N, C-alpha and C positions, 0 to 999 in steps of 0.2 A: 640528511633530511631536508625537505623543502619547507622552510619555516613560513609561518603566516605572520604578517605584520600586524601586531595588536596595538601599535602606538597610534594608529589612525582612528578616526571616528567610526569608520566602517572597516573592520578587519578584512584583509584580503591578501592574496598572493599574486595579484594581476597588475601590480604597480599602478594602482588607481590614482595615486597622487600625480602621475605624469600627464593625466588627462583631466585638467581642471574643470572643463565643461561637464564631462561625465560625472566627475566627483560631486560637483554642485547639484546636478540633477538627482543623483542618488541620495544625497544628503537632504534634499527637499522631500524625497519620497519617504525617508526614514521616519520622521515624526508621524506621518499618516499610518505607517506600519505599526508603530508602537501604540497609537490610538486604537487601531483595529485590534491589536493583541489585548489591550486592556478591556475593550468592549466585548470581544468575541472569543478570547482565549480562555484558559482554565479559570472558572469562576472562583472567587474568594481566596485565591492562593498567591496573588501577585506579590504580597509583602512577606511571604514565607521563604526561608532559605531551603533550597532543594539540592540534594547531592547529585549534580549533573556532570556529564562529561562534555568537554569542549575540545574541538579539534585544535591542535597546535602545529600540525604539519599535514601534508597530503600524501605521505608515504603509507605503504601497507602496514608497517609495524611502528609502534610507538607514537601513534598519531593523536592519541586521546589523553586528556588531562582531566582528573576528577576533583571537584571541590563543591562546597556549598555556595549557592548563588541564588539571588532572587531572579525569577524568570524575566521580568522586564529589563534586567541588567545583563541578561545572557548576551554573549558576544557573537551575535549573528554576523555573518559576513559572506565573502565571495571567495570560494576556494575551487581552483581548477587543478586537476591532475596534470603534472608536468609530462613533457614528451620524453620518451626514451630514445626514439629515432625520429627522423623526419616523417611527418604523418602523410600517409597516402590514402586515397579512397579505396576501400577494400571490396566493393561489390557494385553491381549494376552497370549501367552504360558507361560510367566514368571510372571503372576499376583501373587502378594503377596510376591515375593522375594525382597530382599534388592535392592534398586536402585544402578546402577553402578556408581562408582566414576572414573573409568578408562574405556577406550573403550574396549568392549568385542571383542576379535580377530575375531570371526566369523561374526561380524556385522560391522567391520571396514570400508569396502568399501561402504556399504549402508549409514552409518552415514556420512562419508566424503562427499558423493554425496549430501545428503540432506542439509548438512551445507553449502557447497559451492554454491548450487543453491539458497538457501535463502540469503546467503551473497552477491551474485552477484546482487541481485535486489536492494540493498541499494545504492551503488555508481551509478548504472544505472539510477535511478530516479533523482539523483542530476545532472547527465549529461544531461538528457532529459530536465531539467528545468533551465539550466544554464543561458539562455538569458532572462528569463521572468522578472527579476528585472528591465530590461531596459524599460519595458512597463507596469509597475505596475499601477493599477487604483487608488492607494492611498498609503500613507505610512503604513497604517494599513495592507493592503494586502501584501505589500512588506515585512514587518516584518514577517507575517505569512509564506510566502514563505521561507524566510531564516530560520525560526524556524524549519520548516519541513526539510529543507536541512541539517542543522547541526545535527538534530536527526537521519536522515538517515545515516549520517556519523558516529554517535556514535553506531548505530546498526551494522554497518560494523565492528567497533572495537570489539563489543561483539562476533561476529562470528570469527574474526581473533584471538582473545584470545583463543577460544576453539580450533581452528586449531593449533596454536603454542603450546598450553599447552598439547594437547592430541594426536597429529598426527605426531610429530617429523618432519623429513626432508620433508616428503610429505606435511604436513600441512604448513610448511614455504613456500614451493614452490607454494602451492595453494593461500596462502595469498598474495604473490608477484603478482601472475597472476590476482588477483582481481583488481589490480591497472593498469593492462595492457589492459584488454578488454575495449571497448568503445561502448556506446549506438549508434546503427545505423551504425557502421563501417562495411563495406562490408567484409573486410578481417579478422576482429577480433571483432565480435559483442558480445553483452551480451547474456547470455544463453537462456533466455526466450523471445519469439517474442514480447510480449507486451512492454517489456523494450527496444525495438529498435524502437518503434513507435515515430515519432516526436511529441513533446508537445510544440507547437509554439505559443499558445495563452492562455489567462487566462480562457476561457471557457473549453478548454481541460484540463488545470491544475486542475480546480475545479472538473471536471468529473474524472480525474485520482485519485485525493485524495479521492473522494467518492467511486469509484468502485475498482480501482486497490489497493489502500491502504487497503481497506476492505478485499480483498483477502489476503493481507499480514497479516491482523489481524487473519484470520482463519487459515492460515498456521502456524502462531506463536502459536495459541491456540492448534493446534494439536501437535506441537513440545514441547510445555510447559508441555505436559503429558508424555514426553519421559522417558523411564527407564534410559537413560543416564543423570544423574543428573546435570552435569554442563551445558548441553544444555538446559534442562528444566528450570533451574534457570535463565539463560541468557534471555530466551524468555519471561519469566514472567515479568521481568522488562521492556523489550522492549514494551510489551503490554500497560504498563502505559503511555509511550510516544506516542504510535500509536494512541491513542484515539483523540489526538489533530489534527492529520492529517485528519481523517475522519470528524471531526468538521469543519475544513477549507473547505472541499469539499461540505458537505451537506449545510452549511450555505452560502457558496459562490454561489452555483447554485441558492439557494433560493433568494438571493439578486438580482441576474440577473433577475429572474422571477418577483420579486416584482417591479423592475424598469420598466420592459416591461409592466406589468399590469397597472402601473401608467400612462405610455405614452398612452396605449390603451384607458384608461378612459378619459384622457385629449383630445385626438385626435381620437375619435371613428371611423372616416371615413378614416383614413390615415393608410398607411403601417408603422409599427413601425420603419422601416429603415429610413423613411423620417425624423425621429426625433432622430436618433442615438441610437436606442434600438435594441435588438436582438429578432427577432420574435420567438414566442413560438414553432412553428413547427420546426424551425431551432435548437432550444435548444433540442427538442425531438430527432432530428437526431444525435446530439452529444451524447445524453444519450444512444441511441441504439448502436452507435459505441463503446464507451468505456465500456458499460456494457457487450456486447457480447465478446469483446476482453478479458476482465477480466475473463469471465467465462472459457475461454480456459486454464487459469493458473492452474486450478485444475486437469487437465489431463483427460485421457480417463474415460468413465463411468465404464467400466469393466477393472480392472487392476490387474495383478498378483503382480506388485510391491507394490501396496497399501495393498494387502493381506499379502505379506511378511513382510512389515514394521510393520503392526499391530501385526501379530503373534510374531514377534521378540520383541515387546514392545518398539520400537524406535519412532513410530509416531502413536498417538492415535486419537480418535475423539475429536472434540471441546467439552469442558465441559464433559469430560468422566465420571466425578463423578455423573452426572444426570442419567446415565443409571443403570438399576437394575442388568444387567449381563454384564460382561466385557471380555468374551471370544469370543463372536460373532461366536460361533460354532453352527452348525445345525440350523442356521437362514438364511433367504433369503431376498433379496431386489428386489422389482418389479420395472422395468423401461420399457420405450418404445424403442424398437429396430426399426431401419429403414433398411429394406432389400427388394430388388426387388420393390422399389417404394411404399412400404406399411409399416405402423406403426403397430407393434404388441407388446403385453405385454409379458415380459419374466422375470422370477425370477432367480436371480443369487445368489450364496453364498454371504452372507453379507460381509465377509472379502474382497472379490473381488470388492465390491461396495463402499469401504471407501472413494474414491474420491467423489462419488456422495452423500454420507451421509454428507460430509463436505460442498459440494456445496448446499445442501438443506438448511442448516442453513444460509449460505451466501445469497442465493436468498431471503429467508424470511426476512432477515434484510434489504436487498436492497428495497424490496417492501414497507416496512415501511418508508424508506427514500423517495420513490416516493410519498407516501401519504402526507408526510411532505411538499413536493413541491406543491402538489395539493391544500393543504390548503392555500397556498399563493394566488392562483387564487380565491379560494372561498372567502377569506377575502376581496378581491377587486371586487367581483362580476363578474369576467371574466369567461366566459363559455369555459373552456379548461381543459382537464385532461391529465396529463402525464401518460405514460405507461412504464412498464418494459418489455423488450423483452422476449419471450419464450426462454428457454435455447437451443432450436434447431436453433435459428436464427443466421445466419452469423458466423457459427463456423468453425474453421480451424483444430481443434484437437478433436478426439473422434468419437463417433458413428455417428454424423451428419455432419462431415467434408466432403466436396466434393459434398454435396447435397444442394438443395435450399429450403428454408422455408420462409414464410412471418413472420412478427413480432409476430403473434399469434401462430406460430408453424405449420401452415398448409403447407403441401408439395406443391411445385410449380415447374414448369419446368423452364429451363434456359431462355426462351424467356420472360416469365412473370417476372422473376427476373430482367432481363435487362431493362424491360419496367418500373419497379417500384423502382429500387434501389435508384434513386435520391430523391425519396420521403421518403426513410427509412434511408439512410446514408448520411453524409455530402458530398456535391458536391464540386468541385473545386471553384465554385462561392460562396458557403456558407463559405468556409474557407477563401476565399479572403475578403469577407465582414467582417467577424469577425476580421481578422487581420487588416483591415483598421481602426477598432475602437481602436486598441491597442496603444493608445497614452498615455505617462506617465503623471500622476498627482502627483506632489511632494509637493504641498502646504499643510501645516498641516490642518487637519480637512476637506479637500476637497476630492471629489470622482469623478471618470469618469462618464459621462452621461449615460452609459449603465449598471451601477450597483448601487444599493441602499446602503446607509451606513449600518453598522452593528447595531444591537440593543444595544450592549454594548461594551466597550473597553476592551482590553487585561488587565487582572489583575485590572479591574475596573478603568482604566485610563480615563481621560477626552477626549471628542471628538477630541480636537485639540492637543492631546499628540504627542510629537516628537518621534515616534517609530524608525525612522531611521534618524541619524544625517548626513544630506547631506551638 
């Protein structure tokens, strides 16, 4: 196992102590980070001990240690996945060359832009979720929220290290700015729109971790292929932690569905609202909203930036190794354009469609998650099926932005959209009802009435384990 040095002020496995200038710069940034965490991290719980996992190595197995710890004392640090072989650039115009250990001058601005955009999402999600601990449906869920939060904080550390280590004064200024932007702030918002959306209830949180964190997974997968080796190694370990975030989302929504189905079976003639459950069609509207919002995060379907990043060898396809050919030259990608009110097929150079290639894998994985939720209905005999929206539905970026489509992707006019949008996306009444259910449950082993218990505890703990010491 590749151990992490916890004897230093900033835990790391990059021999930080050998670069005193860098070490001092990061140690100067550290108090600002803690101040940001106390100001913008989980409200009211910084003095409570939480059952959190902490990385003790960067290997695939045996990397995590569990213990109760106060969140401001969490051992955030800098962890890069080690090499198994001498790294090579695996795609693009530099395929087969040695991976870069320093920033290539010609790609400096592109790399900095990619790193800062990825880094900005990490504190943004913590800010979006900062009040949720006050309405947690159980100690189990509260702990999972805080685990997601501290790991997003560590992912910020991973990107900040790369900025400090490889981008000089510009990198230090960008790292400072990451602690200045605020999710939802009209004057100084986060970079990407989805990370300025309010996340005010737990159904939103579960959908966010299902769909938006899965976008994060695919962005990390593409950056983990980068020819810039420090970035690739940082992202590979971040992916290890990211898996838990999607687990929280997928199983969280499944538990909400399971509880609603139980209520529907017990009271077949009643509206689930009458018994404190969330109707399945309302859950569907939340799915449509967060799924379509997260689809925007991949960018436009046809993108010169995606072509440039791929050609340069700085951002690849997810699982690039599965492809037989890694140059993506003289190949085309066919997709549907929407022009003059008509959908038409068009083939574009594959390099220009790398955003869409990434989105394809993401959509396929989400559809599997939808089927997972449908099995919850099947197990209880409830005749309802959840659906994933067509990628044209409710888009604000790319080919379909500014036009109207129903959830199946059929073009519709504005009047039809207005007449049906309340059936497709959460209304003010939907949100008010969900928020009315958000009453905290803090007794060990107990759960709010709108969500079912998990199938097993964290780290195989008992049902009534004290995940958060209140």
